[in-house]
N, C-alpha and C positions, 0 to 999 in steps of 0.2 A: 564576555565583558564588553560594556559600552563605554566609549570615551566621547566627551563633548569638548570641542575645541572652539573657543570664542575668539573673535577679532572685531576691531572697529572702535574700541573705546578711545577716550581722550578728553582734551580740554576744548571747550567751545564757548563762545559768548552767548549770552541770553538772546533768544530769537533765532539762533542758528540751528543747524541740522547735523545729525550724525546717523550713520547706519551701522547696526551691529549684525554680525553673522555668527552662526553657530553650526558647525558640522558634526553630525553624529556618526560614529563608526561602530560596526558590530555586524559580522557577516551573517549571523543567524537570527537577527533581530528585525522586527518591524517597529515603527514608531508612530503609534496611533495618535499621540498627543505630544506637541512640543510647545515651548513657550519661554517667557522671560519673567523673572522676578527681580526685585531690587531690594537693597538694604542700605539705608543711610545710617551713619554712626548714632548709636544709642536708640535705634528704632528696630522694630521687628521687620523681618523679611515680608514683603508684600508682593502680591501678584500684579504684574504689569499687563500681560496679554498672553493668550494661548491660541493655538490653532490646531485643529484636528487634521488627520491625513485627507479628509474629505473637503477641507477648506473652511470649515466653520470656525469663526473667531469670537473671542470675548476680550474685553478690555476693562481695565480699572477705570472708574469714572474720571479720575484725575488726568488721564492721558487720552481719553476718547476724543477723537477729532484732530489730535496732534500726532499720535503714533499710529503706525500701520504695521501689522505683523503679516508675514507671508512665508511661504515655504516652497522648496523645490523637492518634491518627493523622490525624484530620480537621484538626487544628490544627498538626500537625508539632511538637508540644510534648512535652517529657519533664519529669517531675517527680521530685524526690527528697524523700521525707518522712523526716526524721531525728528519731528519738525517743531518749530516754535518752542524750542527748549527754554525752560524756566530754571531759575536758581534752585528751586525746590526739587528739580529732577536729578540733582546731584546725588549719586549713590553708586554703590557697586552693583552692577547688573549681572545676574546669573542666568545662564541658559539652563533649561530644564526639559526633560523628556520622560514620558512614560514609554518604556520599551517592552515589547512582548517577545519572549524567546520562542521562535517559531518551532523549535523542537519539543519544548515542554509545555508551551502555551502559557507559561507563567508571566506575570507582569512585575515590573520593578521600576522604581523611579531613579533617575540619575541627574546629577548636577554638574555644570561646568565649573571652572575654577574662579570665575568672576572677572569682570573687567570694569575698571573705574571710569565713570562719566562725571566730569566736573564742569558745571555751567557757571561761568563768571557773570556777575551782575553788572 
């Protein structure tokens, strides 16, 4: 079983910065893909950014140039550095990973519990 533990959410003024962290645990798993999604009240969950174990990244258009995703493969941890935050970035942010069971080679997706980011205007 895989667990994702997030940290770093909170309240910040517009224009400010926050950094999210998410650590994945699971002794017989590898994590070829990790990332972040977000969901605002009344809206669908949307992709924010993803990163492969090889370091390839992708971003939602709305955050490109402001957010940076990175990961530490030795720690199975993914980070999201969020700069120039806007009111519309206010959401619950969810860590996400695609994990491969190294014993069965099967893939499965996992989600963190979510962390609230509130940007005050």
